[in-house]
GUKE-315513 format. One record per residue (C-alpha): residue in three letters; x negated, y negated, z. Coordinates in steps of 0.1 Angstrom, whole numbers, plus 5000, padded with zeros to 4 digits. Layout:
// GUKE-315513
ALAXYZ/...
This chain:
// GUKE-315513
UNK347871070502/UNK348170690504/UNK347270690541/UNK344070890533/UNK343170620508/UNK343970330532/UNK341770500559/UNK338770500536/UNK337070170529/UNK335470280496/UNK338770420483/UNK340770110494/UNK338469910471/UNK338670160443/UNK342470200444/UNK343769880460/UNK347369910447/UNK347970280438/UNK351770260442/UNK352269980417/UNK349670130393/UNK351770450392/UNK355070250387/UNK353470040359/UNK351970350341/UNK355270540342/UNK357070240328/UNK354670200300/UNK354770570291/UNK358570560291/UNK358370290264/UNK355370440245/UNK354770810250/UNK351270950242/UNK350571250219/UNK347971520228/UNK347071760200/UNK345672100209/UNK344172360186/UNK344072720197/UNK340472840189/UNK341673200181/UNK344873140161/UNK343872790148/UNK347472690154/UNK347772320163/UNK350272210190/UNK351271860200/UNK352171780236/UNK354071450240/UNK353571300274/UNK356071030284/UNK357470930318/UNK359271260326/UNK356171470317/UNK353871250339/UNK356371260367/UNK356471640367/UNK352671650363/UNK352271420393/UNK354671630414/UNK352671940406/UNK349471770416/UNK350871660449/UNK351672020460/UNK348172080473/UNK345171870485/UNK342872040460/UNK344771890431/UNK346271590449/UNK342771420450/UNK342871390412/UNK345971180412/UNK344570830419/UNK341770880393/UNK344371010368/UNK346470700370/UNK343570460372/UNK342170600339/UNK345470600321/UNK346070250333/UNK342670160317/UNK343870320284/UNK341670630290/UNK344270890279/UNK341771170279/UNK342571170316/UNK345671360307/UNK343671630290/UNK341371650320/UNK344271720344/UNK344172070359/UNK347972110357/UNK348671960323/UNK349072290304/UNK350972470332/UNK353072770321/UNK356672830333/UNK357273180346/UNK360773310339/UNK361073490372/UNK359973190393/UNK362172940374/UNK365173180375/UNK364873210413/UNK364672840418/UNK367572780394/UNK369773050411/UNK369172890445/UNK370972590432/UNK372372300453/UNK375772180465/UNK377571890447/UNK377071680479/UNK373271740478/UNK373071690441/UNK374771350445/UNK372271260472/UNK369371340448/UNK370971140420/UNK371370840443/UNK367870860457/UNK366370920422/UNK366770550414/UNK364670440443/UNK361770700443/UNK358570650424/UNK358371000408/UNK362171060405/UNK364071370415/UNK363371560383/UNK361571830401/UNK364771940418/UNK367371830393/UNK365472020367/UNK366472350384/UNK370072280374/UNK369072220338/UNK367072540338/UNK370072730352/UNK372172600323/UNK369572680297/UNK368973030309/UNK372673100318/UNK371773170354/UNK374573190379/UNK374372980410/UNK374273200441/UNK376772970458/UNK377272810492/UNK377173130512/UNK373673200500/UNK372572850511/UNK374472860544/UNK372372800576/UNK370873110593/UNK371773170629/UNK369373420648/UNK367773490681/UNK364773660664/UNK361473490670/UNK360073330639/UNK356873130633/UNK357072840609/UNK353672740595/UNK353572400577/UNK350872180562/UNK351071800565/UNK349871760528/UNK352172030514/UNK354071850486/UNK356272160478/UNK357572270512/UNK356971980537/UNK357272000574/UNK360771850573/UNK361972160554/UNK360872380583/UNK362472160609/UNK365772160590/UNK365872540585/UNK364672610621/UNK367872450636/UNK369472790635/UNK366572980651/UNK366872990689/UNK363273120693/UNK361472920667/UNK357672860670/UNK355772600650/UNK352272590637/UNK351272260619/UNK348172250598/UNK347071890596/UNK345671830561/UNK346872170550/UNK348572210516/UNK350672460496/UNK347872730495/UNK345572940515/UNK344872640538/UNK347972750558/UNK346473090566/UNK342673110563/UNK341272750567/UNK340572790604/UNK339973080628/UNK342472910651/UNK345272990627/UNK344673370630/UNK344473360667/UNK347673150669/UNK349473410647/UNK348173690670/UNK349373500701/UNK352873470684/UNK352973840676/UNK352073920712/UNK355173730723/UNK353873380730/UNK355973070721/UNK353872860697/UNK353972480692/UNK350572370681/UNK348772150656/UNK345472260641/UNK343372000622/UNK341272110592/UNK338971900570/UNK340771630550/UNK340471640512/UNK337571450498/UNK338371210469/UNK334571170464/UNK334471520449/UNK336671440419/UNK335171600388/UNK335071380356/UNK334671590325/UNK332571510295/UNK332871590258/UNK330271810241/UNK329271850205/UNK330272170186/UNK326472250184/UNK326072250222/UNK329272450228/UNK328272720202/UNK324972790221/UNK326872910251/UNK329373140233/UNK328773510233/UNK328573820256/UNK326573830288/UNK325374140306/UNK326274200342/UNK324374510353/UNK324574820331/UNK328274850324/UNK329974510330/UNK329974210307/UNK331273860307/UNK332473700274/UNK332273330268/UNK334673200241/UNK335872860229/UNK339072750245/UNK340072470222/UNK339872100214/UNK342071820228/UNK342971530205/UNK344671240222/UNK346470960203/UNK347370660224/UNK350270420219/UNK348070200197/UNK347270490174/UNK343670520186/UNK342470880184/UNK339971030209/UNK338871390211/UNK337371630237/UNK335571950228/UNK334272070261/UNK336572350270/UNK335372710271/UNK336673030288/UNK334773290307/UNK336473630304/UNK335673840335/UNK338074130329/UNK340974130335/UNK340973760340/UNK339873460320/UNK338773130336/UNK338972800318/UNK335972580323/UNK335372210315/UNK331972050311/UNK330571820338/UNK327371760318/UNK325471930289/UNK324972260306/UNK327172270337/UNK330872360337/UNK333472350365/UNK336372570374/UNK338772580404/UNK339872930412/UNK342472970440/UNK340873110471/UNK337273040459/UNK337172660452/UNK334272450440/UNK332672690414/UNK330172570388/UNK328872770360/UNK325372670347/UNK323872770314/UNK320072750310/UNK317272900289/UNK314773120308/UNK311372970300/UNK309673310304/UNK311973520282/UNK313573240260/UNK316973400268/UNK320173220276/UNK321273280312/UNK324473200330/UNK324773170367/UNK327673060389/UNK327572880422/UNK330072870449/UNK329672550471/UNK326172520459/UNK325072880466/UNK323973080435/UNK325873410434/UNK325073580401/UNK322773540371/UNK323673710339/UNK321873730305/UNK323273670271/UNK322973990250/UNK324773890218/
């Protein structure tokens, strides 16, 4: 990520010293954590999220997993460093949920004492710490999950052909992991996706990927690098706060054909209290329920909302009054192309 910034003149001027900005911000939050209060619009229950150094470390690690979220990291730290703590409420990964199955699998995988000691030693010299990995051990203890042991983690030895696909911007399973595991595979093939992350980029971002996989399945030995478009930091979405009156205009049920409907409901309000006690509030979050899913949207301006849905990307929802019928209409656009227009019916 830092290299992408250094390669861009505009970004170099905007984020001249990102590394030290991150270190300074984490140090300040370690001393003075920030509180974010969230009120559920349905239950009216208020919850307080306290964000200190460990929470921001984990949030940063989660953002680094994929280019689509990685591009928000410089802006996040730049705004926090300028005492704009609503940047925390804006983050797409702040209110992540931990799934029991996923956490249990990671916790059961465990690590040897030797590897754990390496993590503890390196933790002192890394910007974001080793909490993302060491947290698995804590989760195992909390959930009483048994470590699967050294035999489970022992190297695999096989002559079977295997294709390792890795992205250069994958913050979860970097290329080094594939290289390490592949040592026991006599017939290993490698497909590297330059600028690819921990998502569909590894499979559908280029037609060359599909053809390379087909070549491998046909028996070819693959050692190839495919370059896809690098992430654009210019497309970072900065959210705005709307009044209750504006938000209320958009709530309701919208007709999609004769039988389907979309429902727009309030998602909630973020209240952020910084270390000096100053309170700021954001009321710009709504949810569009397209059964069986619900998509959380944040306002970009008075009538345009943005959501990032895995596999779709860059989706904006636009509310407007039809001048001919005086009815509220909702349309959504994927990469600037209008897909559907629905009318508010109640």
